[in-house]
Structure formats: structure tokens, C-alpha cells
C-alpha positions in Angstrom: 17.6 2.6 13.4 18.0 3.0 9.6 17.2 6.0 7.5 15.4 5.5 4.2 14.0 7.6 1.4 11.0 7.0 -0.8 10.7 7.7 -4.5 9.0 6.5 -7.6 10.6 3.4 -9.1 13.1 4.3 -11.8 15.4 2.3 -14.0 18.5 2.9 -11.9 17.0 1.2 -8.9 18.5 -2.2 -8.2 15.6 -4.7 -7.7 17.6 -7.8 -8.5 18.7 -8.6 -4.9 15.3 -7.8 -3.3 14.3 -10.8 -1.1 11.2 -10.5 1.0 10.7 -14.2 1.6 7.6 -14.2 -0.7 8.3 -15.3 -4.3 5.2 -13.4 -5.6 6.3 -10.1 -4.0 9.9 -10.6 -5.3 8.8 -11.5 -8.8 6.5 -8.6 -9.1 9.2 -6.1 -8.2 11.9 -7.7 -10.3 9.9 -8.3 -13.5 6.7 -6.3 -13.6 6.7 -3.2 -11.4 8.9 -1.0 -13.6 7.0 -1.9 -16.8 3.6 -1.4 -15.2 4.8 1.9 -13.6 6.1 3.2 -17.0 2.8 2.2 -18.7 0.6 3.8 -16.0 -1.0 0.4 -15.2 0.1 0.9 -11.6 2.6 3.1 -9.7 5.3 1.6 -7.6 7.3 3.6 -5.0 10.4 2.2 -3.4 12.3 2.6 -0.1 16.1 2.9 -0.4 18.6 3.3 2.4 20.1 6.8 2.5 23.5 5.1 2.6 22.8 3.1 -0.6 20.1 4.9 -2.6 20.1 2.5 -5.6 19.2 -0.7 -3.7 15.5 -1.2 -3.0 14.7 -2.4 0.6 10.9 -2.0 0.4 8.2 -1.0 -1.9 4.5 -0.5 -2.4 2.3 -0.4 -5.5 -0.9 1.6 -5.8 -3.7 1.4 -8.3 -7.0 3.3 -8.5 -10.1 1.3 -7.5 -13.7 1.7 -6.5 -16.0 0.0 -4.0 -19.7 -0.5 -3.9 -21.5 0.7 -0.7 -22.8 -2.8 -0.3 -19.2 -4.1 0.0 -18.4 -1.9 3.0 -19.0 -2.7 6.7 -21.9 -0.8 8.2 -19.6 1.5 10.2 -18.0 2.8 7.0 -21.2 3.6 5.1 -22.5 6.8 6.8 -22.1 9.8 4.6 -21.2 7.8 1.5 -23.4 7.7 -1.7 -25.2 4.7 -2.9 -23.1 4.4 -6.0 -19.5 3.1 -6.1 -17.0 5.4 -4.3 -13.4 6.0 -5.3 -10.6 4.1 -3.6 -7.0 3.2 -3.9 -5.8 -0.4 -3.8 -2.5 -1.2 -2.1 -1.8 -3.8 -4.7 1.7 -4.9 -3.5 3.8 -4.3 -0.4 7.2 -5.8 0.3 10.0 -5.3 2.7 13.4 -7.0 2.4 13.9 -9.8 4.9 16.8 -8.1 6.6 14.6 -5.2 7.6 11.4 -7.0 8.5 10.0 -6.3 11.9 11.6 -2.9 12.2 8.6 -0.8 11.2 9.4 -0.2 7.5 6.2 -2.1 6.4 4.1 0.2 8.7 5.9 3.2 7.4 5.3 2.2 3.7 1.6 1.6 4.3 1.4 5.0 5.9 3.3 6.6 3.0 0.9 4.9 0.5 -2.1 6.2 2.5 -0.7 9.7 2.5 0.1 9.5 -1.2 -3.5 8.3 -1.9 -4.9 11.1 0.3 -2.9 13.7 -1.6 -4.2 12.3 -4.9 -7.7 12.1 -3.5 -7.6 15.9 -2.7 -7.2 16.4 -6.5 -9.4 13.7 -8.1 -11.5 12.2 -5.3 -11.5 8.9 -3.4 -12.1 8.1 0.3 -10.8 4.6 0.9 -7.7 2.4 0.8 -8.2 -1.3 0.0 -5.7 -4.1 0.7 -5.8 -7.7 -0.3 -3.8 -9.4 2.5 -1.8 -12.5 1.4 -2.6 -14.4 4.7 -4.7 -14.3 7.8 -1.7 -13.1 9.8 -1.2 -10.2 7.5 -4.9 -9.4 7.6 -4.7 -9.4 11.4 -1.7 -7.0 11.2 -3.5 -4.6 8.9 -6.5 -4.6 11.3 -4.4 -4.1 14.4 -2.0 -1.5 12.9 -4.4 0.5 10.8 -7.9 -0.3 12.0 -8.7 -1.8 8.6 -11.9 -3.7 8.3 -12.7 -6.8 6.3 -15.1 -6.4 3.4 -18.2 -8.7 3.6 -17.4 -12.3 3.1 -13.8 -11.6 2.0 -11.8 -11.7 5.3 -8.5 -11.0 3.5 -9.8 -7.9 1.7 -9.7 -5.0 4.0 -10.5 -1.3 3.7 -9.9 1.9 5.7 -10.9 5.5 5.3 -8.0 7.6 4.0 -8.6 10.1 6.8 -7.0 7.5 9.1 -3.6 8.3 7.5 -4.1 12.1 7.8 -4.8 11.6 11.5 -1.7 9.4 11.9 0.4 12.0 10.1 -0.9 14.8 12.3 -0.1 12.9 15.5 
């Protein structure tokens, strides 16, 4: 098992060798993540091995969002107001090919959920939204995190942030 640390993306992080197998995910990290992070457009957090803390082996990007009650599945609606509610969008998630299938993706989604939950305690928000890049990934989010598709958008999923608190308490 490998040990990794998580921190906000900084200029000293080496993103040039990051290879997830998905060109869009790679390109975002290499060309746009740091600039967007610095300009507060989005915030990217990276996973680095403890043995090589400069090299990025995984990352996630969060942005604030909101959802209309009409967009949510019926099971998620009780207790929510009729106006849009605060949410956090997991805009990007990537794991280097060498570490895929070893739990880092699950751990990064959980870290993103806990970060969003911490922010929500200060400014509000109750949901995490994910736009899965494929049906297989949508299935993984549903199995792993009990995320639910939104309306007629099967690749856009949501989950209550409390899910991550419960996972952290376990």
C-alpha cells in the first residue's frame, strides 16, 4: 500500500508527467488547474506520494454550485427548500494510471466530500454534484458513494454531503 498526502495545488507540484489515460483530465491538470486555482475560478487539490511530494499522482477540483429542487430525485427532496440549494461540484477527478484500481480515486472523492462539508459548515451547502465522464464511472459513483442521477441526466449525479461525514465517522 502506498502513502500519500493531500494539499492545494502549488507551483512546485510537477504535473508534467501526470498520465491518467484520459486526455481531458491530463490537459486540465497540466494547463488550466493552477491558473484557475490562483484566480479562484476553481480549487484543485493534489495527491502526492510521501516518498516524492512534488509529483502529482491524483487530483480533484471543486467549484461552488447550486441545484434546483426540481432537479433532485424525490428521495433527496425532503427537508429542502423550494429555491435552489447550495452544492459543490466535483469538476475534475484524476488518478495516475500506475495507481488506478488501488483506492486512490475513492479516497480523493471522500477527501473532496469532507472538504466540501467543512466549507458548508461555514457558508452552507448540502450536496455534491458529479458529472461522470462515462456510464461506467456513473455506475462506480452510484455503487461507491450512493450517488443518484439527476432527472434525465444519467451522467450527472448528486449525493448529500452528510454521506461523507458518515463515512469519515465509520
